[in-house]
PDB file of N, H, CA, C and O in Angstrom:
ATOM      1  N   UNK A   1      11.168 -27.711   7.757  1.00  0.00           N
ATOM      2  CA  UNK A   1      11.030 -26.329   8.606  1.00  0.00           C
ATOM      3  C   UNK A   1      10.236 -26.711  10.001  1.00  0.00           C
ATOM      4  O   UNK A   1       9.303 -27.507  10.111  1.00  0.00           O
ATOM      5  N   UNK A   2      10.797 -26.006  10.929  1.00  0.00           N
ATOM      6  H   UNK A   2      11.555 -25.359  10.840  1.00  0.00           H
ATOM      7  CA  UNK A   2      10.507 -26.266  12.266  1.00  0.00           C
ATOM      8  C   UNK A   2       9.053 -25.269  12.452  1.00  0.00           C
ATOM      9  O   UNK A   2       8.662 -24.470  11.601  1.00  0.00           O
ATOM     10  N   UNK A   3       8.496 -25.495  13.551  1.00  0.00           N
ATOM     11  H   UNK A   3       8.813 -26.144  14.242  1.00  0.00           H
ATOM     12  CA  UNK A   3       7.327 -24.625  13.911  1.00  0.00           C
ATOM     13  C   UNK A   3       7.821 -23.141  13.993  1.00  0.00           C
ATOM     14  O   UNK A   3       7.279 -22.223  13.377  1.00  0.00           O
ATOM     15  N   UNK A   4       8.862 -23.006  14.784  1.00  0.00           N
ATOM     16  H   UNK A   4       9.302 -23.752  15.285  1.00  0.00           H
ATOM     17  CA  UNK A   4       9.446 -21.461  14.781  1.00  0.00           C
ATOM     18  C   UNK A   4      10.006 -20.961  13.746  1.00  0.00           C
ATOM     19  O   UNK A   4      10.179 -19.742  13.724  1.00  0.00           O
ATOM     20  N   UNK A   5      10.416 -21.751  12.664  1.00  0.00           N
ATOM     21  H   UNK A   5      10.276 -22.741  12.681  1.00  0.00           H
ATOM     22  CA  UNK A   5      10.698 -21.142  11.449  1.00  0.00           C
ATOM     23  C   UNK A   5       9.604 -20.745  10.601  1.00  0.00           C
ATOM     24  O   UNK A   5       9.577 -19.749   9.877  1.00  0.00           O
ATOM     25  N   UNK A   6       8.714 -21.601  10.752  1.00  0.00           N
ATOM     26  H   UNK A   6       8.736 -22.410  11.339  1.00  0.00           H
ATOM     27  CA  UNK A   6       7.377 -21.238   9.982  1.00  0.00           C
ATOM     28  C   UNK A   6       6.738 -19.959  10.358  1.00  0.00           C
ATOM     29  O   UNK A   6       6.447 -19.056   9.574  1.00  0.00           O
ATOM     30  N   UNK A   7       6.521 -19.975  11.822  1.00  0.00           N
ATOM     31  H   UNK A   7       6.757 -20.709  12.459  1.00  0.00           H
ATOM     32  CA  UNK A   7       5.906 -18.782  12.491  1.00  0.00           C
ATOM     33  C   UNK A   7       6.953 -17.716  12.351  1.00  0.00           C
ATOM     34  O   UNK A   7       6.402 -16.620  12.462  1.00  0.00           O
ATOM     35  N   UNK A   8       8.076 -17.615  12.177  1.00  0.00           N
ATOM     36  H   UNK A   8       8.524 -18.505  12.087  1.00  0.00           H
ATOM     37  CA  UNK A   8       8.830 -16.464  11.862  1.00  0.00           C
ATOM     38  C   UNK A   8       8.843 -15.976  10.609  1.00  0.00           C
ATOM     39  O   UNK A   8       9.102 -14.790  10.401  1.00  0.00           O
ATOM     40  N   UNK A   9       8.535 -16.929   9.530  1.00  0.00           N
ATOM     41  H   UNK A   9       8.324 -17.892   9.699  1.00  0.00           H
ATOM     42  CA  UNK A   9       8.378 -16.627   8.070  1.00  0.00           C
ATOM     43  C   UNK A   9       7.176 -16.125   7.944  1.00  0.00           C
ATOM     44  O   UNK A   9       7.058 -15.258   7.078  1.00  0.00           O
ATOM     45  N   UNK A  10       5.979 -16.495   8.726  1.00  0.00           N
ATOM     46  H   UNK A  10       6.075 -17.199   9.430  1.00  0.00           H
ATOM     47  CA  UNK A  10       4.832 -15.814   8.583  1.00  0.00           C
ATOM     48  C   UNK A  10       4.672 -14.433   9.249  1.00  0.00           C
ATOM     49  O   UNK A  10       3.968 -13.518   8.821  1.00  0.00           O
ATOM     50  N   UNK A  11       5.407 -14.422  10.321  1.00  0.00           N
ATOM     51  H   UNK A  11       5.979 -15.166  10.668  1.00  0.00           H
ATOM     52  CA  UNK A  11       5.413 -13.036  10.837  1.00  0.00           C
ATOM     53  C   UNK A  11       6.277 -11.844   9.967  1.00  0.00           C
ATOM     54  O   UNK A  11       5.943 -10.666   9.844  1.00  0.00           O
ATOM     55  N   UNK A  12       7.175 -12.338   9.549  1.00  0.00           N
ATOM     56  H   UNK A  12       7.447 -13.295   9.649  1.00  0.00           H
ATOM     57  CA  UNK A  12       8.162 -11.476   8.451  1.00  0.00           C
ATOM     58  C   UNK A  12       7.124 -10.961   7.313  1.00  0.00           C
ATOM     59  O   UNK A  12       6.961  -9.779   7.008  1.00  0.00           O
ATOM     60  N   UNK A  13       6.489 -12.022   6.772  1.00  0.00           N
ATOM     61  H   UNK A  13       6.622 -12.981   7.019  1.00  0.00           H
ATOM     62  CA  UNK A  13       5.405 -11.698   5.551  1.00  0.00           C
ATOM     63  C   UNK A  13       4.279 -10.755   6.022  1.00  0.00           C
ATOM     64  O   UNK A  13       3.821  -9.949   5.212  1.00  0.00           O
ATOM     65  N   UNK A  14       3.872 -10.799   7.101  1.00  0.00           N
ATOM     66  H   UNK A  14       4.244 -11.454   7.759  1.00  0.00           H
ATOM     67  CA  UNK A  14       2.834 -10.184   7.732  1.00  0.00           C
ATOM     68  C   UNK A  14       3.402  -8.856   8.012  1.00  0.00           C
ATOM     69  O   UNK A  14       2.569  -7.967   7.841  1.00  0.00           O
ATOM     70  N   UNK A  15       4.565  -8.442   8.390  1.00  0.00           N
ATOM     71  H   UNK A  15       5.242  -9.165   8.529  1.00  0.00           H
ATOM     72  CA  UNK A  15       5.192  -7.106   8.594  1.00  0.00           C
ATOM     73  C   UNK A  15       5.228  -6.525   7.315  1.00  0.00           C
ATOM     74  O   UNK A  15       4.827  -5.376   7.129  1.00  0.00           O
ATOM     75  N   UNK A  16       5.754  -7.350   6.276  1.00  0.00           N
ATOM     76  H   UNK A  16       6.079  -8.283   6.427  1.00  0.00           H
ATOM     77  CA  UNK A  16       5.939  -6.648   4.929  1.00  0.00           C
ATOM     78  C   UNK A  16       4.656  -6.289   4.337  1.00  0.00           C
ATOM     79  O   UNK A  16       4.584  -5.259   3.667  1.00  0.00           O
ATOM     80  N   UNK A  17       3.560  -7.086   4.528  1.00  0.00           N
ATOM     81  H   UNK A  17       3.619  -7.923   5.073  1.00  0.00           H
ATOM     82  CA  UNK A  17       2.424  -6.647   4.093  1.00  0.00           C
ATOM     83  C   UNK A  17       1.854  -5.446   4.751  1.00  0.00           C
ATOM     84  O   UNK A  17       1.212  -4.616   4.107  1.00  0.00           O
ATOM     85  N   UNK A  18       2.091  -5.334   6.102  1.00  0.00           N
ATOM     86  H   UNK A  18       2.612  -6.008   6.625  1.00  0.00           H
ATOM     87  CA  UNK A  18       1.405  -4.094   6.576  1.00  0.00           C
ATOM     88  C   UNK A  18       2.479  -2.927   6.385  1.00  0.00           C
ATOM     89  O   UNK A  18       2.032  -1.792   6.551  1.00  0.00           O
ATOM     90  N   UNK A  19       3.701  -3.032   6.092  1.00  0.00           N
ATOM     91  H   UNK A  19       4.064  -3.954   5.957  1.00  0.00           H
ATOM     92  CA  UNK A  19       4.424  -1.870   5.774  1.00  0.00           C
ATOM     93  C   UNK A  19       4.028  -1.510   4.488  1.00  0.00           C
ATOM     94  O   UNK A  19       3.674  -0.342   4.328  1.00  0.00           O
ATOM     95  N   UNK A  20       4.013  -2.428   3.345  1.00  0.00           N
ATOM     96  H   UNK A  20       4.300  -3.377   3.476  1.00  0.00           H
ATOM     97  CA  UNK A  20       3.434  -2.011   1.937  1.00  0.00           C
ATOM     98  C   UNK A  20       2.074  -1.224   1.870  1.00  0.00           C
ATOM     99  O   UNK A  20       1.846  -0.241   1.165  1.00  0.00           O
ATOM    100  N   UNK A  21       1.230  -1.839   2.726  1.00  0.00           N
ATOM    101  H   UNK A  21       1.415  -2.638   3.299  1.00  0.00           H
ATOM    102  CA  UNK A  21      -0.161  -1.209   2.993  1.00  0.00           C
ATOM    103  C   UNK A  21      -0.111   0.189   3.356  1.00  0.00           C
ATOM    104  O   UNK A  21      -0.742   1.042   2.732  1.00  0.00           O
ATOM    105  N   UNK A  22       0.660   0.458   4.398  1.00  0.00           N
ATOM    106  H   UNK A  22       1.173  -0.234   4.905  1.00  0.00           H
ATOM    107  CA  UNK A  22       0.985   1.751   4.978  1.00  0.00           C
ATOM    108  C   UNK A  22       1.545   2.684   3.961  1.00  0.00           C
ATOM    109  O   UNK A  22       1.123   3.830   3.811  1.00  0.00           O
ATOM    110  N   UNK A  23       2.498   2.159   3.274  1.00  0.00           N
ATOM    111  H   UNK A  23       2.841   1.227   3.396  1.00  0.00           H
ATOM    112  CA  UNK A  23       3.296   2.878   2.149  1.00  0.00           C
ATOM    113  C   UNK A  23       2.372   3.444   1.051  1.00  0.00           C
ATOM    114  O   UNK A  23       2.675   4.434   0.386  1.00  0.00           O
ATOM    115  N   UNK A  24       1.089   2.667   0.886  1.00  0.00           N
ATOM    116  H   UNK A  24       0.843   1.863   1.426  1.00  0.00           H
ATOM    117  CA  UNK A  24       0.150   3.362  -0.090  1.00  0.00           C
ATOM    118  C   UNK A  24      -0.425   4.736   0.132  1.00  0.00           C
ATOM    119  O   UNK A  24      -0.707   5.473  -0.813  1.00  0.00           O
ATOM    120  N   UNK A  25      -0.575   5.034   1.250  1.00  0.00           N
ATOM    121  H   UNK A  25      -0.346   4.436   2.018  1.00  0.00           H
ATOM    122  CA  UNK A  25      -1.032   6.257   1.607  1.00  0.00           C
ATOM    123  C   UNK A  25      -0.037   7.305   1.456  1.00  0.00           C
ATOM    124  O   UNK A  25      -0.345   8.376   0.934  1.00  0.00           O
ATOM    125  N   UNK A  26       1.217   7.051   1.908  1.00  0.00           N
ATOM    126  H   UNK A  26       1.467   6.181   2.332  1.00  0.00           H
ATOM    127  CA  UNK A  26       2.362   7.988   1.779  1.00  0.00           C
ATOM    128  C   UNK A  26       2.701   8.154   0.515  1.00  0.00           C
ATOM    129  O   UNK A  26       2.834   9.296   0.073  1.00  0.00           O
ATOM    130  N   UNK A  27       2.914   6.949  -0.345  1.00  0.00           N
ATOM    131  H   UNK A  27       2.806   6.022   0.014  1.00  0.00           H
ATOM    132  CA  UNK A  27       3.386   6.960  -1.784  1.00  0.00           C
ATOM    133  C   UNK A  27       2.257   7.877  -2.658  1.00  0.00           C
ATOM    134  O   UNK A  27       2.650   8.755  -3.426  1.00  0.00           O
ATOM    135  N   UNK A  28       0.895   7.604  -2.476  1.00  0.00           N
ATOM    136  H   UNK A  28       0.575   6.891  -1.852  1.00  0.00           H
ATOM    137  CA  UNK A  28      -0.178   8.361  -3.128  1.00  0.00           C
ATOM    138  C   UNK A  28      -0.135   9.830  -2.845  1.00  0.00           C
ATOM    139  O   UNK A  28      -0.356  10.649  -3.737  1.00  0.00           O
ATOM    140  N   UNK A  29       0.168  10.202  -1.519  1.00  0.00           N
ATOM    141  H   UNK A  29       0.347   9.538  -0.794  1.00  0.00           H
ATOM    142  CA  UNK A  29       0.156  11.679  -1.220  1.00  0.00           C
ATOM    143  C   UNK A  29       1.352  12.183  -1.900  1.00  0.00           C
ATOM    144  O   UNK A  29       1.235  13.158  -2.643  1.00  0.00           O
ATOM    145  N   UNK A  30       2.528  11.605  -1.719  1.00  0.00           N
ATOM    146  H   UNK A  30       2.623  10.813  -1.115  1.00  0.00           H
ATOM    147  CA  UNK A  30       3.545  12.295  -2.264  1.00  0.00           C
ATOM    148  C   UNK A  30       3.363  12.412  -3.795  1.00  0.00           C
ATOM    149  O   UNK A  30       3.711  13.476  -4.305  1.00  0.00           O
ATOM    150  N   UNK A  31       2.880  11.484  -4.549  1.00  0.00           N
ATOM    151  H   UNK A  31       2.597  10.619  -4.134  1.00  0.00           H
ATOM    152  CA  UNK A  31       2.846  11.736  -5.860  1.00  0.00           C
ATOM    153  C   UNK A  31       1.740  12.934  -6.361  1.00  0.00           C
ATOM    154  O   UNK A  31       1.886  13.753  -7.269  1.00  0.00           O
ATOM    155  N   UNK A  32       0.757  12.771  -5.582  1.00  0.00           N
ATOM    156  H   UNK A  32       0.639  12.106  -4.844  1.00  0.00           H
ATOM    157  CA  UNK A  32      -0.121  14.006  -5.759  1.00  0.00           C
ATOM    158  C   UNK A  32       0.342  15.061  -5.241  1.00  0.00           C
ATOM    159  O   UNK A  32      -0.103  16.004  -5.897  1.00  0.00           O
ATOM    160  N   UNK A  33       1.025  15.437  -4.382  1.00  0.00           N
ATOM    161  H   UNK A  33       1.386  14.672  -3.850  1.00  0.00           H
ATOM    162  CA  UNK A  33       1.691  16.576  -3.960  1.00  0.00           C
ATOM    163  C   UNK A  33       2.687  17.091  -5.127  1.00  0.00           C
ATOM    164  O   UNK A  33       2.736  18.280  -5.446  1.00  0.00           O
ATOM    165  N   UNK A  34       3.480  16.083  -5.737  1.00  0.00           N
ATOM    166  H   UNK A  34       3.440  15.118  -5.479  1.00  0.00           H
ATOM    167  CA  UNK A  34       4.286  16.416  -6.886  1.00  0.00           C
ATOM    168  C   UNK A  34       3.704  16.829  -8.083  1.00  0.00           C
ATOM    169  O   UNK A  34       4.256  17.620  -8.847  1.00  0.00           O
ATOM    170  N   UNK A  35       2.420  16.236  -8.312  1.00  0.00           N
ATOM    171  H   UNK A  35       1.972  15.593  -7.691  1.00  0.00           H
ATOM    172  CA  UNK A  35       1.768  16.483  -9.734  1.00  0.00           C
ATOM    173  C   UNK A  35       0.670  17.613  -9.610  1.00  0.00           C
ATOM    174  O   UNK A  35       0.444  18.300 -10.606  1.00  0.00           O
ATOM    175  N   UNK A  36       0.067  17.811  -8.592  1.00  0.00           N
ATOM    176  H   UNK A  36       0.250  17.254  -7.782  1.00  0.00           H
ATOM    177  CA  UNK A  36      -1.121  18.515  -8.424  1.00  0.00           C
ATOM    178  C   UNK A  36      -0.930  19.983  -7.784  1.00  0.00           C
ATOM    179  O   UNK A  36      -0.323  20.138  -6.724  1.00  0.00           O
ATOM    180  N   UNK A  37      -1.480  21.013  -8.490  1.00  0.00           N
ATOM    181  H   UNK A  37      -1.974  20.887  -9.351  1.00  0.00           H
ATOM    182  CA  UNK A  37      -1.059  22.327  -8.121  1.00  0.00           C
ATOM    183  C   UNK A  37      -1.990  22.809  -7.022  1.00  0.00           C
ATOM    184  O   UNK A  37      -1.540  23.490  -6.100  1.00  0.00           O
ATOM    185  N   UNK A  38      -3.477  22.428  -7.101  1.00  0.00           N
ATOM    186  H   UNK A  38      -3.843  21.875  -7.850  1.00  0.00           H
ATOM    187  CA  UNK A  38      -4.517  22.944  -6.380  1.00  0.00           C
ATOM    188  C   UNK A  38      -4.883  21.581  -5.418  1.00  0.00           C
ATOM    189  O   UNK A  38      -4.644  20.418  -5.742  1.00  0.00           O
ATOM    190  N   UNK A  39      -5.388  21.935  -4.421  1.00  0.00           N
ATOM    191  H   UNK A  39      -5.582  22.880  -4.157  1.00  0.00           H
ATOM    192  CA  UNK A  39      -5.981  20.822  -3.267  1.00  0.00           C
ATOM    193  C   UNK A  39      -6.835  20.057  -4.060  1.00  0.00           C
ATOM    194  O   UNK A  39      -6.713  18.854  -3.831  1.00  0.00           O
ATOM    195  N   UNK A  40      -7.790  20.384  -5.055  1.00  0.00           N
ATOM    196  H   UNK A  40      -7.889  21.362  -5.241  1.00  0.00           H
ATOM    197  CA  UNK A  40      -8.704  19.679  -5.636  1.00  0.00           C
ATOM    198  C   UNK A  40      -8.019  18.489  -6.516  1.00  0.00           C
ATOM    199  O   UNK A  40      -8.335  17.301  -6.441  1.00  0.00           O
ATOM    200  N   UNK A  41      -6.980  19.064  -7.397  1.00  0.00           N
ATOM    201  H   UNK A  41      -6.724  20.028  -7.458  1.00  0.00           H
ATOM    202  CA  UNK A  41      -6.257  18.333  -8.172  1.00  0.00           C
ATOM    203  C   UNK A  41      -5.279  17.101  -7.241  1.00  0.00           C
ATOM    204  O   UNK A  41      -5.149  15.905  -7.502  1.00  0.00           O
ATOM    205  N   UNK A  42      -4.745  17.812  -6.218  1.00  0.00           N
ATOM    206  H   UNK A  42      -4.850  18.784  -6.006  1.00  0.00           H
ATOM    207  CA  UNK A  42      -4.143  16.675  -5.520  1.00  0.00           C
ATOM    208  C   UNK A  42      -4.907  15.562  -4.826  1.00  0.00           C
ATOM    209  O   UNK A  42      -4.463  14.443  -4.572  1.00  0.00           O
ATOM    210  N   UNK A  43      -6.272  16.089  -4.521  1.00  0.00           N
ATOM    211  H   UNK A  43      -6.633  16.999  -4.727  1.00  0.00           H
ATOM    212  CA  UNK A  43      -7.207  14.929  -4.097  1.00  0.00           C
ATOM    213  C   UNK A  43      -7.633  14.046  -5.234  1.00  0.00           C
ATOM    214  O   UNK A  43      -7.764  12.845  -4.995  1.00  0.00           O
ATOM    215  N   UNK A  44      -7.858  14.487  -6.406  1.00  0.00           N
ATOM    216  H   UNK A  44      -7.752  15.462  -6.600  1.00  0.00           H
ATOM    217  CA  UNK A  44      -8.180  13.403  -7.396  1.00  0.00           C
ATOM    218  C   UNK A  44      -6.993  12.546  -7.603  1.00  0.00           C
ATOM    219  O   UNK A  44      -7.102  11.322  -7.530  1.00  0.00           O
ATOM    220  N   UNK A  45      -5.725  13.197  -7.889  1.00  0.00           N
ATOM    221  H   UNK A  45      -5.636  14.191  -7.948  1.00  0.00           H
ATOM    222  CA  UNK A  45      -4.743  12.415  -8.122  1.00  0.00           C
ATOM    223  C   UNK A  45      -4.339  11.257  -7.159  1.00  0.00           C
ATOM    224  O   UNK A  45      -3.961  10.136  -7.497  1.00  0.00           O
ATOM    225  N   UNK A  46      -4.518  11.827  -5.674  1.00  0.00           N
ATOM    226  H   UNK A  46      -4.825  12.738  -5.399  1.00  0.00           H
ATOM    227  CA  UNK A  46      -4.464  10.979  -4.630  1.00  0.00           C
ATOM    228  C   UNK A  46      -5.424   9.684  -4.689  1.00  0.00           C
ATOM    229  O   UNK A  46      -4.960   8.561  -4.488  1.00  0.00           O
ATOM    230  N   UNK A  47      -6.766   9.898  -4.971  1.00  0.00           N
ATOM    231  H   UNK A  47      -7.143  10.810  -5.134  1.00  0.00           H
ATOM    232  CA  UNK A  47      -7.626   8.802  -5.125  1.00  0.00           C
ATOM    233  C   UNK A  47      -7.242   7.878  -6.347  1.00  0.00           C
ATOM    234  O   UNK A  47      -7.449   6.671  -6.224  1.00  0.00           O
ATOM    235  N   UNK A  48      -6.819   8.254  -7.254  1.00  0.00           N
ATOM    236  H   UNK A  48      -6.652   9.235  -7.354  1.00  0.00           H
ATOM    237  CA  UNK A  48      -6.369   7.488  -8.375  1.00  0.00           C
ATOM    238  C   UNK A  48      -5.094   6.569  -8.053  1.00  0.00           C
ATOM    239  O   UNK A  48      -4.974   5.376  -8.335  1.00  0.00           O
ATOM    240  N   UNK A  49      -4.220   7.352  -7.433  1.00  0.00           N
ATOM    241  H   UNK A  49      -4.318   8.320  -7.204  1.00  0.00           H
ATOM    242  CA  UNK A  49      -2.919   6.631  -6.969  1.00  0.00           C
ATOM    243  C   UNK A  49      -3.208   5.426  -5.881  1.00  0.00           C
ATOM    244  O   UNK A  49      -2.656   4.326  -5.857  1.00  0.00           O
ATOM    245  N   UNK A  50      -4.132   5.883  -5.066  1.00  0.00           N
ATOM    246  H   UNK A  50      -4.581   6.777  -5.086  1.00  0.00           H
ATOM    247  CA  UNK A  50      -4.613   4.740  -3.938  1.00  0.00           C
ATOM    248  C   UNK A  50      -5.261   3.720  -4.692  1.00  0.00           C
ATOM    249  O   UNK A  50      -5.079   2.549  -4.356  1.00  0.00           O
ATOM    250  N   UNK A  51      -5.957   3.980  -5.616  1.00  0.00           N
ATOM    251  H   UNK A  51      -6.105   4.930  -5.889  1.00  0.00           H
ATOM    252  CA  UNK A  51      -6.676   2.908  -6.162  1.00  0.00           C
ATOM    253  C   UNK A  51      -5.660   2.008  -6.938  1.00  0.00           C
ATOM    254  O   UNK A  51      -5.735   0.784  -6.829  1.00  0.00           O
ATOM    255  N   UNK A  52      -4.749   2.579  -7.688  1.00  0.00           N
ATOM    256  H   UNK A  52      -4.688   3.574  -7.776  1.00  0.00           H
ATOM    257  CA  UNK A  52      -3.671   1.984  -8.524  1.00  0.00           C
ATOM    258  C   UNK A  52      -2.836   1.089  -7.501  1.00  0.00           C
ATOM    259  O   UNK A  52      -2.715  -0.112  -7.743  1.00  0.00           O
ATOM    260  N   UNK A  53      -2.340   1.571  -6.525  1.00  0.00           N
ATOM    261  H   UNK A  53      -2.439   2.547  -6.329  1.00  0.00           H
ATOM    262  CA  UNK A  53      -1.433   1.022  -5.562  1.00  0.00           C
ATOM    263  C   UNK A  53      -2.172  -0.152  -4.862  1.00  0.00           C
ATOM    264  O   UNK A  53      -1.612  -1.228  -4.656  1.00  0.00           O
ATOM    265  N   UNK A  54      -3.474   0.112  -4.501  1.00  0.00           N
ATOM    266  H   UNK A  54      -3.929   0.986  -4.668  1.00  0.00           H
ATOM    267  CA  UNK A  54      -4.156  -1.121  -3.882  1.00  0.00           C
ATOM    268  C   UNK A  54      -4.320  -2.138  -4.805  1.00  0.00           C
ATOM    269  O   UNK A  54      -4.174  -3.300  -4.428  1.00  0.00           O
ATOM    270  N   UNK A  55      -4.610  -1.878  -5.994  1.00  0.00           N
ATOM    271  H   UNK A  55      -4.729  -0.933  -6.300  1.00  0.00           H
ATOM    272  CA  UNK A  55      -4.823  -2.974  -7.048  1.00  0.00           C
ATOM    273  C   UNK A  55      -3.237  -3.779  -7.089  1.00  0.00           C
ATOM    274  O   UNK A  55      -3.195  -5.008  -7.027  1.00  0.00           O
ATOM    275  N   UNK A  56      -2.314  -3.179  -7.168  1.00  0.00           N
ATOM    276  H   UNK A  56      -2.347  -2.181  -7.218  1.00  0.00           H
ATOM    277  CA  UNK A  56      -0.946  -3.695  -7.092  1.00  0.00           C
ATOM    278  C   UNK A  56      -0.697  -4.419  -6.151  1.00  0.00           C
ATOM    279  O   UNK A  56      -0.266  -5.543  -6.404  1.00  0.00           O
ATOM    280  N   UNK A  57      -0.890  -4.006  -4.751  1.00  0.00           N
ATOM    281  H   UNK A  57      -1.240  -3.092  -4.545  1.00  0.00           H
ATOM    282  CA  UNK A  57      -0.784  -4.784  -3.465  1.00  0.00           C
ATOM    283  C   UNK A  57      -1.735  -5.961  -3.655  1.00  0.00           C
ATOM    284  O   UNK A  57      -1.187  -7.032  -3.394  1.00  0.00           O
ATOM    285  N   UNK A  58      -2.826  -6.045  -3.982  1.00  0.00           N
ATOM    286  H   UNK A  58      -3.271  -5.175  -4.194  1.00  0.00           H
ATOM    287  CA  UNK A  58      -3.857  -7.172  -4.060  1.00  0.00           C
ATOM    288  C   UNK A  58      -3.241  -8.209  -5.105  1.00  0.00           C
ATOM    289  O   UNK A  58      -3.166  -9.406  -4.830  1.00  0.00           O
ATOM    290  N   UNK A  59      -2.824  -7.704  -6.266  1.00  0.00           N
ATOM    291  H   UNK A  59      -2.885  -6.731  -6.489  1.00  0.00           H
ATOM    292  CA  UNK A  59      -2.137  -8.744  -7.228  1.00  0.00           C
ATOM    293  C   UNK A  59      -0.824  -9.294  -6.458  1.00  0.00           C
ATOM    294  O   UNK A  59      -0.480 -10.458  -6.659  1.00  0.00           O
ATOM    295  N   UNK A  60      -0.267  -8.667  -5.791  1.00  0.00           N
ATOM    296  H   UNK A  60      -0.546  -7.721  -5.627  1.00  0.00           H
ATOM    297  CA  UNK A  60       1.113  -9.029  -5.339  1.00  0.00           C
ATOM    298  C   UNK A  60       0.789 -10.138  -4.089  1.00  0.00           C
ATOM    299  O   UNK A  60       1.247 -11.279  -4.139  1.00  0.00           O
ATOM    300  N   UNK A  61       0.079  -9.740  -3.144  1.00  0.00           N
ATOM    301  H   UNK A  61      -0.294  -8.812  -3.104  1.00  0.00           H
ATOM    302  CA  UNK A  61      -0.284 -10.540  -2.025  1.00  0.00           C
ATOM    303  C   UNK A  61      -1.364 -11.412  -2.094  1.00  0.00           C
ATOM    304  O   UNK A  61      -1.304 -12.458  -1.448  1.00  0.00           O
ATOM    305  N   UNK A  62      -2.464 -11.124  -2.854  1.00  0.00           N
ATOM    306  H   UNK A  62      -2.513 -10.274  -3.379  1.00  0.00           H
ATOM    307  CA  UNK A  62      -3.598 -11.848  -2.938  1.00  0.00           C
ATOM    308  C   UNK A  62      -4.697 -11.670  -1.996  1.00  0.00           C
ATOM    309  O   UNK A  62      -5.592 -12.511  -1.910  1.00  0.00           O
ATOM    310  N   UNK A  63      -4.668 -10.529  -1.231  1.00  0.00           N
ATOM    311  H   UNK A  63      -3.941  -9.846  -1.301  1.00  0.00           H
ATOM    312  CA  UNK A  63      -5.447 -10.005  -0.248  1.00  0.00           C
ATOM    313  C   UNK A  63      -5.706  -8.558  -0.680  1.00  0.00           C
ATOM    314  O   UNK A  63      -4.841  -7.966  -1.326  1.00  0.00           O
ATOM    315  N   UNK A  64      -6.916  -7.937  -0.336  1.00  0.00           N
ATOM    316  H   UNK A  64      -7.619  -8.418   0.188  1.00  0.00           H
ATOM    317  CA  UNK A  64      -7.275  -6.641  -0.701  1.00  0.00           C
ATOM    318  C   UNK A  64      -6.558  -5.800   0.382  1.00  0.00           C
ATOM    319  O   UNK A  64      -6.626  -6.199   1.545  1.00  0.00           O
ATOM    320  N   UNK A  65      -5.856  -4.635   0.085  1.00  0.00           N
ATOM    321  H   UNK A  65      -5.800  -4.311  -0.859  1.00  0.00           H
ATOM    322  CA  UNK A  65      -5.335  -3.533   0.837  1.00  0.00           C
ATOM    323  C   UNK A  65      -6.668  -2.867   1.438  1.00  0.00           C
ATOM    324  O   UNK A  65      -7.709  -2.661   0.813  1.00  0.00           O
ATOM    325  N   UNK A  66      -6.450  -2.620   2.578  1.00  0.00           N
ATOM    326  H   UNK A  66      -5.604  -2.788   3.085  1.00  0.00           H
ATOM    327  CA  UNK A  66      -7.497  -1.832   3.401  1.00  0.00           C
ATOM    328  C   UNK A  66      -7.717  -0.544   2.800  1.00  0.00           C
ATOM    329  O   UNK A  66      -6.728   0.188   2.753  1.00  0.00           O
ATOM    330  N   UNK A  67      -8.824  -0.100   2.321  1.00  0.00           N
ATOM    331  H   UNK A  67      -9.627  -0.695   2.360  1.00  0.00           H
ATOM    332  CA  UNK A  67      -9.418   1.114   1.734  1.00  0.00           C
ATOM    333  C   UNK A  67      -9.168   2.229   2.691  1.00  0.00           C
ATOM    334  O   UNK A  67      -9.754   2.231   3.774  1.00  0.00           O
ATOM    335  N   UNK A  68      -8.355   3.156   2.370  1.00  0.00           N
ATOM    336  H   UNK A  68      -7.880   3.154   1.491  1.00  0.00           H
ATOM    337  CA  UNK A  68      -7.818   4.188   3.178  1.00  0.00           C
ATOM    338  C   UNK A  68      -8.555   5.435   2.551  1.00  0.00           C
ATOM    339  O   UNK A  68      -8.346   6.564   2.996  1.00  0.00           O
TER     340      UNK A  68
END
């Protein structure tokens, strides 16, 4: 591989990680919105989902997701 190919590959991976990290918040809130009737329930569900999705992210990428 050339330097340019390696650099492009690393940039693509970085973009993918950032996109997945950003999706944690949106996904967690959508799950909470669908399952929770009250704001308190939604907040509890949201926290659990963020933790779960963050663990999955860390397992996949080997780096911790930023705590949101």
